[in-house]
C-alpha positions as CSV (number, residue, x, y, z in Angstrom):
1,X,8.7,13.5,-17.5
2,X,6.6,10.8,-15.4
3,X,4.8,13.3,-13.2
4,X,4.2,16.7,-14.3
5,X,0.9,17.1,-12.1
6,X,2.1,15.7,-8.8
7,X,1.3,17.7,-5.6
8,X,4.0,19.6,-3.8
9,X,5.7,18.5,-0.8
10,X,3.5,20.3,1.6
11,X,0.4,18.6,0.0
12,X,2.0,15.2,0.1
13,X,2.0,15.3,4.0
14,X,-1.8,15.2,3.7
15,X,-1.7,11.7,2.2
16,X,-0.7,10.0,5.5
17,X,-1.4,6.8,7.1
18,X,-3.8,8.3,9.6
19,X,-4.1,7.3,13.1
20,X,-7.8,7.0,13.9
21,X,-7.2,7.9,17.6
22,X,-4.1,8.1,19.7
23,X,-4.7,8.5,23.5
24,X,-2.8,7.3,26.5
25,X,-5.0,5.5,29.2
26,X,-4.3,6.7,32.4
27,X,-6.4,4.4,34.4
28,X,-5.8,1.3,32.1
29,X,-9.4,1.4,30.9
30,X,-10.5,1.4,27.3
31,X,-9.6,3.6,24.5
32,X,-12.6,4.9,22.7
33,X,-12.5,5.0,18.9
34,X,-14.3,8.2,17.9
35,X,-15.3,8.3,14.2
36,X,-17.9,10.4,12.6
37,X,-20.2,8.7,10.3
38,X,-21.8,11.7,8.6
39,X,-23.5,9.6,5.8
40,X,-25.9,8.1,8.4
41,X,-27.0,11.6,9.8
42,X,-29.1,12.7,6.8
43,X,-32.5,14.2,7.9
44,X,-35.4,12.1,6.5
45,X,-38.3,14.3,7.6
46,X,-39.3,17.5,9.2
47,X,-40.0,15.9,12.7
48,X,-37.3,13.1,13.2
49,X,-37.5,10.9,16.2
50,X,-34.4,10.4,18.3
51,X,-32.3,7.8,16.8
52,X,-30.1,5.3,18.3
53,X,-26.3,6.3,18.8
54,X,-24.1,5.5,16.0
55,X,-22.1,2.4,16.7
56,X,-18.9,3.9,15.6
57,X,-19.2,6.5,18.4
58,X,-19.6,3.9,21.2
59,X,-17.3,1.1,20.1
60,X,-14.8,0.3,22.8
61,X,-11.2,-0.6,21.8
62,X,-9.5,-2.6,24.3
63,X,-6.1,-1.0,25.4
64,X,-3.3,-2.3,27.5
65,X,0.1,-1.0,28.3
66,X,2.8,-1.5,25.7
67,X,5.9,-3.3,26.3
68,X,9.0,-3.9,24.1
69,X,8.3,-7.7,24.1
70,X,5.1,-7.1,22.3
71,X,7.2,-6.2,19.2
72,X,8.6,-9.7,19.0
73,X,5.7,-11.1,16.9
74,X,5.2,-8.2,15.0
75,X,9.0,-8.2,13.9
76,X,8.7,-12.0,12.9
77,X,5.7,-11.3,10.8
78,X,7.3,-8.3,9.1
79,X,10.2,-10.6,8.2
80,X,7.9,-13.3,7.1
81,X,5.7,-11.0,4.9
82,X,8.7,-9.5,3.3
83,X,10.3,-12.8,2.5
84,X,7.0,-14.3,1.1
85,X,6.5,-11.2,-1.0
86,X,9.9,-11.4,-2.4
87,X,9.8,-15.1,-3.0
88,X,6.1,-15.0,-4.6
89,X,7.1,-12.1,-6.9
90,X,10.4,-14.0,-8.0
91,X,8.3,-17.1,-8.7
92,X,5.9,-14.7,-10.7
93,X,8.5,-13.2,-12.7
94,X,9.8,-16.8,-13.5
95,X,6.6,-18.2,-14.7
96,X,6.0,-15.2,-17.0
97,X,9.3,-15.6,-18.5
98,X,9.0,-19.2,-18.9
99,X,5.5,-19.0,-20.4
100,X,6.8,-16.4,-23.2
101,X,9.9,-18.4,-23.8
102,X,7.7,-21.7,-24.3
103,X,5.6,-20.0,-26.9
104,X,8.6,-19.0,-28.9
105,X,10.5,-22.5,-28.6
106,X,7.5,-24.3,-30.2
107,X,7.9,-25.5,-33.6
108,X,7.2,-22.8,-36.3
109,X,4.4,-24.7,-37.8
110,X,2.6,-25.2,-34.6
111,X,3.3,-21.6,-33.4
112,X,1.7,-20.3,-36.8
113,X,-1.0,-22.7,-36.6
114,X,-2.0,-21.7,-33.0
115,X,-1.8,-17.9,-34.1
116,X,-4.0,-18.6,-37.0
117,X,-6.6,-20.3,-34.9
118,X,-6.3,-17.4,-32.5
119,X,-6.9,-15.0,-35.4
120,X,-9.9,-16.9,-36.7
121,X,-11.7,-17.1,-33.2
122,X,-11.1,-13.3,-32.9
123,X,-12.5,-12.6,-36.3
124,X,-15.7,-14.8,-35.5
125,X,-16.3,-13.0,-32.1
126,X,-15.3,-9.5,-31.1
127,X,-13.7,-9.4,-27.5
128,X,-15.8,-7.9,-24.8
129,X,-15.5,-4.3,-23.4
130,X,-13.8,-5.4,-20.2
131,X,-11.0,-7.6,-22.2
132,X,-10.6,-4.7,-24.8
133,X,-10.1,-2.1,-22.0
134,X,-7.7,-4.3,-20.1
135,X,-5.7,-5.1,-23.3
136,X,-5.4,-1.2,-23.7
137,X,-3.8,-0.5,-20.4
138,X,-0.3,0.1,-19.7
139,X,1.9,-2.2,-17.7
140,X,1.8,0.2,-14.8
141,X,-2.0,0.5,-15.0
142,X,-2.5,-3.3,-15.0
143,X,-0.8,-3.2,-11.4
144,X,-2.5,0.0,-10.2
145,X,-6.1,-1.0,-10.9
146,X,-6.1,-4.3,-9.0
147,X,-4.4,-2.4,-6.0
148,X,-7.3,0.3,-6.5
149,X,-10.0,-2.4,-6.5
150,X,-8.7,-3.9,-3.3
151,X,-8.7,-0.6,-1.5
152,X,-12.2,0.4,-2.8
153,X,-13.6,-3.1,-1.7
154,X,-12.2,-2.6,1.7
155,X,-13.6,1.0,1.7
156,X,-17.0,-0.4,0.9
157,X,-16.8,-2.9,3.8
158,X,-16.4,0.1,6.2
159,X,-19.9,1.3,5.1
160,X,-21.4,-2.0,6.2
161,X,-22.5,-1.5,9.9
162,X,-22.3,-5.2,10.8
163,X,-18.7,-5.5,9.4
164,X,-17.4,-2.5,11.3
165,X,-16.2,-4.4,14.5
166,X,-14.3,-6.7,12.4
167,X,-12.8,-3.8,10.2
168,X,-11.5,-2.2,13.4
169,X,-10.0,-5.5,14.5
170,X,-8.3,-6.7,11.3
171,X,-8.0,-3.6,9.1
172,X,-6.5,-1.1,11.6
173,X,-3.1,-1.7,12.9
174,X,-2.9,-1.4,16.7
175,X,0.1,-2.5,18.8
176,X,-2.3,-3.2,21.8
177,X,-4.9,-5.0,19.9
178,X,-5.6,-8.6,20.1
179,X,-5.0,-9.1,16.6
180,X,-1.4,-7.6,16.0
181,X,0.2,-9.2,13.1
182,X,-2.5,-9.6,10.3
183,X,-3.7,-6.0,10.4
184,X,-0.3,-4.7,9.8
185,X,-0.7,-5.8,6.1
186,X,-4.4,-5.5,5.8
187,X,-4.4,-2.0,7.2
188,X,-2.2,-1.0,4.0
189,X,-5.5,-1.5,2.0
190,X,-7.8,0.1,4.4
191,X,-9.3,3.7,4.3
192,X,-12.4,5.0,6.0
193,X,-12.3,8.6,4.7
194,X,-13.1,9.1,1.0
195,X,-10.7,12.1,0.7
196,X,-8.0,9.8,2.3
197,X,-8.7,7.1,-0.3
198,X,-8.8,9.4,-3.2
199,X,-5.5,11.3,-2.3
200,X,-3.4,8.1,-1.7
201,X,-4.7,6.5,-4.9
202,X,-3.9,9.6,-6.8
203,X,-0.2,9.8,-5.5
204,X,0.0,6.2,-6.2
205,X,-1.2,6.5,-9.7
206,X,1.2,9.5,-10.5
207,X,4.4,7.8,-9.4
208,X,3.7,4.2,-10.3
209,X,4.7,4.6,-14.2
210,X,8.2,5.5,-13.2
211,X,8.5,2.9,-10.6
212,X,7.1,0.0,-12.7
213,X,9.4,1.0,-15.7
214,X,12.4,1.0,-13.4
215,X,11.6,-2.2,-11.4
216,X,9.3,-4.3,-13.6
217,X,5.8,-5.1,-12.3
218,X,7.0,-8.1,-10.2
219,X,9.6,-6.3,-8.4
220,X,7.3,-3.4,-7.7
221,X,4.7,-5.5,-6.3
222,X,7.3,-7.1,-3.8
223,X,8.6,-3.7,-2.9
224,X,5.0,-2.4,-2.3
225,X,3.8,-5.1,-0.1
226,X,7.1,-5.2,1.8
227,X,6.9,-1.4,2.4
228,X,3.3,-1.8,3.7
229,X,4.2,-4.1,6.6
230,X,7.5,-2.4,7.2
231,X,5.9,1.0,7.7
232,X,3.3,-0.6,9.9
233,X,6.1,-2.1,12.1
234,X,7.7,1.4,12.2
235,X,4.5,2.7,13.5
236,X,4.3,0.1,16.2
237,X,7.9,0.6,17.2
238,X,7.2,4.4,17.7
239,X,3.9,3.8,19.7
240,X,5.5,1.2,21.9
241,X,8.5,3.4,22.7
242,X,6.1,6.3,23.7
243,X,3.5,4.0,25.2
244,X,0.9,5.5,23.2
245,X,-1.5,2.9,21.9
246,X,-3.7,3.7,18.9
247,X,-5.2,2.7,15.6
248,X,-3.6,3.5,12.1
249,X,-5.0,2.8,8.6
250,X,-4.1,3.7,5.1
251,X,-1.8,2.9,2.2
252,X,0.5,5.8,2.7
253,X,3.4,4.0,4.2
254,X,3.7,1.8,1.1
255,X,3.1,4.8,-1.1
256,X,5.8,6.7,0.5
257,X,8.2,4.0,-0.3
258,X,7.2,4.3,-4.0
259,X,7.5,8.1,-3.8
260,X,11.1,8.0,-2.1
261,X,12.3,5.4,-4.7
262,X,11.2,7.4,-7.7
263,X,12.6,10.6,-6.3
264,X,16.0,8.9,-5.4
265,X,16.1,7.2,-8.8
266,X,15.2,10.2,-10.8
267,X,16.4,13.1,-8.5
268,X,16.6,15.8,-11.3
269,X,13.1,15.2,-12.4
270,X,10.9,18.2,-12.2
271,X,7.8,18.1,-10.2
272,X,4.9,20.6,-10.1
273,X,2.0,21.6,-8.1
274,X,-1.2,20.4,-9.5
275,X,-2.9,23.7,-9.3
276,X,0.2,25.8,-10.0
277,X,2.1,24.0,-12.8
278,X,4.3,27.1,-13.4
279,X,6.1,26.3,-10.2
280,X,8.6,23.3,-10.4
281,X,11.1,21.8,-8.1
282,X,13.5,18.9,-8.2
283,X,12.2,15.5,-7.0
284,X,15.3,14.9,-4.8
285,X,14.6,18.3,-3.1
286,X,10.8,17.3,-2.6
287,X,11.4,13.9,-0.7
288,X,13.8,15.6,1.6
289,X,11.1,18.3,2.5
290,X,8.5,15.6,2.9
291,X,10.8,13.4,5.1
292,X,11.8,16.4,7.2
293,X,8.2,17.2,7.9
294,X,7.6,13.7,9.1
295,X,10.8,13.5,11.1
296,X,9.6,16.8,12.9
297,X,6.1,15.2,13.5
298,X,7.8,12.2,15.1
299,X,10.0,14.4,17.4
300,X,7.4,16.8,18.2
301,X,4.8,14.1,18.8
302,X,2.1,15.2,16.2
303,X,-0.7,12.8,16.3
304,X,-3.0,13.8,13.3
305,X,-0.8,11.7,10.9
306,X,1.1,8.5,11.5
307,X,4.4,10.3,10.8
308,X,6.4,7.3,12.0
309,X,4.7,5.1,9.3
310,X,5.6,7.5,6.7
311,X,9.1,7.6,7.7
312,X,9.5,3.9,7.8
313,X,7.9,3.5,4.2
314,X,10.2,6.3,2.8
315,X,13.4,5.0,4.3
316,X,12.5,1.5,2.9
317,X,11.9,3.0,-0.5
318,X,15.3,4.7,-0.4
319,X,17.1,1.6,1.0
320,X,15.5,-0.5,-1.9
321,X,16.8,2.1,-4.4
322,X,20.4,2.1,-3.3
323,X,20.7,-1.5,-1.8
324,X,17.6,-3.8,-2.3
325,X,17.3,-3.5,-5.9
326,X,20.8,-4.9,-6.5
327,X,21.7,-6.9,-3.6
328,X,18.4,-8.6,-3.0
329,X,16.5,-8.7,-6.1
330,X,19.6,-8.9,-8.2
331,X,20.9,-11.9,-6.4
332,X,17.7,-14.1,-6.8
333,X,19.5,-16.5,-9.0
334,X,20.0,-19.1,-6.4
335,X,16.5,-19.1,-5.4
336,X,15.5,-19.3,-9.0
337,X,17.8,-22.2,-9.5
338,X,16.2,-24.1,-6.5
339,X,12.6,-23.4,-7.6
340,X,13.5,-24.5,-11.2
341,X,14.7,-27.8,-9.9
342,X,11.9,-28.2,-7.6
343,X,9.5,-27.6,-10.3
344,X,11.2,-30.0,-12.6
345,X,11.2,-32.8,-9.9
346,X,7.6,-32.4,-9.4
347,X,6.7,-33.3,-12.7
């Protein structure tokens, strides 16, 4: 149906919210961020002088012991971002519906006249290529490409050497960092590796049509943003419990919510391996395998991927499928009435 060429459960685990470095500091010193920056290592001549060390190899990340009280602000931030995301997307939906309703409630003569003027304007000047391309996109693609653009923009910022200290501070979630809260949502749009970015965006693009069709674009954006900060908080919670400070970045926590939502909403849908389309398996079974792998990673302490963030995102997607869609988004009428009255009184 929606996703014939989606990767297998084993391959999905590669699209993680990857921790850049996880290491306990035995002497309460600093944790060193070790990143390889291969694109600065190209040889420009036969005899190359000794270059200065790569800043990414020597940046020091302040680390401190993790305590349960350090989770208070991140928890409040998680609740706040989730609430604002839901409220903002409800208002977005309201304004879209109001705009469509207003256009149909106009007098027929005025409505026809406006469309006649629009037709004449289009006849005089052809729309540009960007407008034509945007008009040809599906509803899900109109949501996907802005998310892709944000991720690519942040990916490009990682390549600017002068910005790298700020990228580490604000675009990597770190429970022991000086900036704890804001990176919890910004890291959802942050990728340092090209493969990491490409894999995450491919999975998101594959599952987004089904999710947007089921939820609508406004509710989808609300779920996606909420899942991003919830998955970051799940990562914080795991690191604090084990007292393992470290950095994480990537959209995989939010993407796991989309993946788990779709697999729970359409459990009998057949998925296939991208290079082996002859082998298919049910979506409901696939998400169980993926979550089992992440649960094993949490229990066994695997550190290559941020399995806690994966589990947090997947559980949020399942909760939204079985409860949030009907009990939170479905009960938005009171807020809509309040916003409607507020908007009417402000005129």
